[in-house]
C-alpha positions in Angstrom: 1.6 27.1 -18.3 -0.8 28.2 -20.9 -3.4 30.5 -19.4 -6.9 29.4 -20.5 -9.1 32.0 -19.0 -9.8 33.9 -22.2 -13.0 35.6 -21.1 -14.3 38.2 -23.4 -15.4 41.3 -21.5 -18.8 42.5 -22.7 -19.5 46.0 -21.5 -20.3 48.9 -23.7 -18.6 47.2 -26.6 -21.0 44.3 -26.8 -22.5 45.9 -29.9 -19.2 45.4 -31.6 -18.4 41.9 -30.4 -21.9 40.6 -31.1 -22.0 38.2 -28.2 -19.9 36.8 -25.3 -17.8 33.7 -25.5 -19.2 30.9 -23.2 -16.1 28.7 -23.4 -12.4 28.9 -23.0 -10.6 28.9 -26.4 -7.7 26.5 -26.6 -4.4 27.9 -27.9 -3.0 26.9 -31.3 -1.9 23.3 -31.0 1.5 21.9 -32.1 0.7 18.3 -31.3 -2.3 16.2 -32.4 -3.1 12.8 -31.0 -4.6 9.7 -32.7 -5.5 8.2 -29.3 -5.0 8.7 -25.6 -4.7 5.7 -23.2 -5.0 7.0 -19.6 -3.8 4.4 -17.0 -5.1 5.1 -13.6 -3.9 3.2 -10.5 -5.6 4.1 -7.3 -3.5 5.2 -4.2 0.0 5.3 -5.7 2.2 7.3 -3.5 5.5 8.8 -4.7 7.4 6.7 -2.2 5.5 3.6 -3.4 6.3 4.5 -7.0 10.0 5.0 -6.2 10.3 1.8 -4.1 8.4 -0.7 -6.3 10.1 -2.4 -9.3 8.1 -1.6 -12.4 10.3 -2.1 -15.5 7.5 -1.8 -17.9 6.3 1.5 -16.6 9.9 2.7 -16.5 10.3 1.8 -20.1 7.1 3.6 -21.0 8.1 6.7 -19.0 11.5 6.7 -20.7 9.6 7.8 -23.8 8.0 10.8 -22.0 7.8 13.2 -19.1 7.4 12.2 -15.5 6.3 14.3 -12.5 6.8 13.2 -8.9 5.4 16.5 -7.5 1.9 16.7 -9.0 -0.5 18.0 -6.5 -4.0 16.5 -6.1 -7.1 18.2 -4.8 -8.4 18.2 -1.3 -9.9 16.1 0.2 -7.3 13.5 -0.7 -9.9 10.8 -1.3 -10.9 8.8 -4.3 -14.0 10.1 -6.1 -13.2 13.8 -5.7 -9.8 13.3 -7.2 -10.7 11.1 -10.1 -13.5 13.5 -10.9 -11.0 16.3 -10.9 -8.6 14.5 -13.2 -11.3 13.9 -15.8 -13.2 17.1 -15.5 -10.4 19.7 -15.3 -11.8 21.1 -12.1 -11.7 20.9 -8.4 -14.4 20.1 -5.9 -15.3 23.7 -5.6 -16.5 23.5 -9.2 -17.8 20.0 -9.7 -19.1 19.6 -6.2 -18.0 16.0 -5.7 -16.8 16.1 -2.1 -16.8 12.5 -1.0 -16.8 8.9 -2.2 -20.5 8.8 -1.4 -21.5 11.4 -4.0 -24.3 10.7 -6.4 -26.6 12.9 -8.4 -29.3 12.3 -5.8 -27.0 13.1 -2.8 -25.6 16.6 -3.5 -24.3 18.8 -0.7 -22.5 21.5 -2.9 -24.2 22.0 -6.3 -21.8 22.1 -9.2 -21.3 25.4 -11.0 -22.0 23.8 -14.4 -24.1 20.8 -15.5 -25.0 19.0 -18.7 -28.6 18.2 -19.6 -28.5 15.1 -17.4 -27.2 16.9 -14.3 -23.6 15.8 -14.6 -20.6 18.2 -14.4 -19.0 18.3 -17.9 -16.2 15.7 -18.3 -13.5 15.2 -20.9 -15.7 12.5 -22.4 -18.5 15.1 -23.1 -16.0 17.6 -24.4 -14.5 15.1 -26.8 -17.9 13.8 -28.1 -19.1 17.4 -28.8 -15.8 18.5 -30.5 -15.1 15.2 -32.4 -18.4 13.3 -33.0 -16.6 10.2 -34.4 -14.3 9.9 -31.3 -14.6 6.5 -29.5 -14.2 6.5 -25.7 -14.1 3.8 -23.1 -14.1 3.6 -19.3 -12.8 0.5 -17.6 -13.0 0.3 -13.8 -13.2 -2.0 -10.8 -14.4 0.2 -8.0 -18.2 0.4 -8.4 -18.7 4.1 -7.3 -16.1 5.5 -9.7 -18.6 5.9 -12.6 -21.1 7.9 -10.5 -19.8 11.3 -11.3 -19.5 10.8 -15.1 -22.3 10.8 -17.6 -22.2 7.4 -19.4 -24.1 8.9 -22.4 -20.8 10.2 -23.7 -18.8 7.0 -23.3 -19.0 4.3 -25.9 -17.9 1.3 -23.7 -18.2 1.1 -20.0 -16.9 -2.1 -18.3 -16.9 -2.9 -14.6 -14.8 -5.8 -13.2 -15.5 -6.8 -9.6 -13.5 -8.3 -6.7 -10.4 -6.1 -7.4 -9.9 -7.9 -10.7 -8.7 -5.9 -13.6 -7.0 -8.2 -16.1 -10.1 -8.8 -18.2 -10.5 -5.0 -18.6 -7.0 -4.8 -19.9 -7.9 -7.3 -22.6 -11.2 -5.4 -23.3 -9.2 -2.1 -23.6 -6.8 -3.7 -26.1 -9.7 -5.0 -28.2 -11.5 -1.7 -28.1 -8.4 0.1 -29.4 -7.8 -2.4 -32.2 -11.5 -2.3 -33.2 -11.5 1.5 -33.3 -8.0 2.0 -34.6 -9.2 4.1 -37.5 -11.0 6.6 -35.2 -9.8 9.0 -32.6 -9.9 7.1 -29.3 -9.8 7.9 -25.6 -9.4 5.0 -23.1 -9.5 5.3 -19.3 -8.1 2.1 -17.8 -8.3 2.0 -14.0 -7.7 -0.3 -11.1 -8.4 0.1 -7.3 -6.4 -3.0 -6.1 -3.4 -0.9 -5.3 -5.4 1.3 -3.0 -7.0 -1.7 -1.3 -3.6 -3.2 -0.6 -2.6 0.1 1.2 -5.8 0.1 3.3 -5.6 -3.6 4.2 -1.8 -3.8 4.8 -0.5 -0.3 5.0 1.1 2.1 2.6 4.7 0.9 1.9 3.9 -2.6 3.2 5.3 -5.5 1.2 1.8 -6.3 0.0 1.3 -2.7 -1.2 4.5 -2.7 -3.1 3.7 -6.1 -4.6 0.4 -4.8 -5.9 2.2 -2.1 -8.0 4.7 -4.7 -9.3 1.9 -7.1 -10.2 0.0 -4.6 -12.3 3.3 -3.5 -14.0 3.4 -7.0 -15.6 0.0 -6.6 -17.1 0.8 -3.1 -18.3 3.8 -4.5 -20.0 1.8 -7.2 -21.7 -0.8 -4.5 -22.8 1.9 -2.3 -24.2 3.6 -5.2 -26.1 0.3 -6.2 -27.7 -0.2 -2.6 -28.9 3.3 -2.5 -30.3 2.7 -5.8 -32.1 -0.4 -4.2 -33.7 1.5 -1.1 -34.7 -0.5 1.0 -32.4 2.1 2.2 -30.0 4.0 5.0 -31.8 0.9 7.1 -32.6 -0.6 6.8 -29.1 -0.3 9.2 -26.2 -0.1 7.3 -22.8 -0.9 9.0 -19.5 -0.3 7.6 -16.0 -1.8 9.2 -12.9 -3.4 8.5 -9.6 -5.7 10.1 -7.1 -3.8 10.2 -3.8 -1.0 8.6 -1.9 -1.2 7.3 1.7 0.4 7.1 5.1 1.6 4.0 6.9 -1.4 4.0 9.2 -3.4 2.5 6.4 -5.2 5.7 5.3 -5.5 8.8 3.3 -7.7 11.8 3.2 -5.4 14.2 5.0 -3.2 17.1 3.9 0.3 15.6 4.1 2.6 15.6 1.1 2.5 11.8 1.2 -1.2 11.9 0.5 -1.4 14.9 -1.8 1.7 14.7 -4.0 1.6 11.9 -6.6 3.2 10.6 -9.8 1.9 11.9 -13.1 3.3 11.1 -16.5 2.7 11.4 -20.3 4.3 9.9 -23.4 3.7 10.0 -27.1 4.3 11.9 -30.3 5.7 15.4 -29.7 6.3 14.8 -26.0 9.8 15.4 -24.6 11.6 12.1 -23.8 13.2 11.0 -20.6 12.5 14.3 -18.8 11.2 15.3 -15.3 8.4 17.9 -15.2 9.7 20.8 -13.1 6.9 23.2 -13.4 4.0 23.1 -11.0 1.3 20.6 -11.9 -2.1 19.7 -10.6 -4.6 16.9 -11.2 -7.0 19.4 -12.8 -4.5 19.7 -15.6 -5.1 16.2 -16.8 -8.4 16.7 -18.7 -7.2 20.0 -20.1 -4.1 18.3 -21.5 -6.2 15.6 -23.1 -8.5 18.2 -24.7 -5.3 20.0 -26.0 -4.0 16.8 -27.5 -7.3 16.2 -29.4 -7.3 19.9 -30.5 -10.7 20.6 -28.9 -11.4 24.2 -29.8 -13.3 25.0 -26.6 -13.6 23.7 -23.1 -16.1 24.9 -20.4 -15.4 28.2 -18.7 -16.0 26.3 -15.4 -12.9 24.2 -15.9 -9.9 25.5 -14.0 -7.1 23.3 -15.4 -4.2 24.4 -17.6 -1.8 22.7 -19.9 1.8 22.1 -18.6 3.2 23.2 -21.9 6.8 22.3 -21.1 5.9 18.6 -21.7 6.1 19.3 -25.4 9.2 19.1 -27.5 8.3 22.3 -29.3 8.3 24.1 -25.9 11.7 23.4 -24.5 12.4 25.5 -21.4 14.3 28.7 -22.0 17.8 29.0 -20.5 18.1 31.3 -17.5 19.7 34.6 -18.4 
């Protein structure tokens, strides 16, 4: 992986350097994105992903790299993990320790904040690096937005009652309307997690919830292809945790902490499995890398799994 911790040491040589860097410098990029569409499905376990029939996701992943061993952060609950995906940091840095976190209910203060008191997210990094970037956040679990500053997001849309289909339509319209601008879209649904809680992970209802959304993902992808917006888009797929048959998560078992993670698009290796270690905190760093953001906060701990790129094929063992 690319090591990002390029801290400039300022001791007796500060007179020569002039000042200390306050951000991590991204390495020279070999891939540049027009847009990123991040599909987030809550509570998808590796076993659930392997068992469910999802031909549309399979077709999408055939154009990219898939990991079935990506490690999420602890605790294996929803808000801490989605925050980690989109802020390049773990709870130790961003301070989101539970689903009940709000700016007004803080137990562990974050190590870094923007002017409004939010830990810096990928949406902030993109807006500051690329002022004309357009970003959108589509969700159907009300608390999900709590840890992200909406000031840096151009369109925020909440859909209640576990519905998500209208948000898929809104996301498509947003991409078409902003096709001339760099675009970042986060497209999320919680209905898969709720199926696990209500019926049990690996229950027929849980598997059906994955297969159901695959149909809508396929329709979404086909519409983008019809508009000529597929080939220059990077797609990512990730989740926040798995689950155990006893209708729960939050523990430290592999079934809860190891999840699917995938990426496709220009310059990404095709039909490959990611073999290097990967973590949810790498998601935002990878997005920043794709958009060629020059700097990310020093507080971010994520790294880029560089072997996902065609130009970085793994070296043969001696």
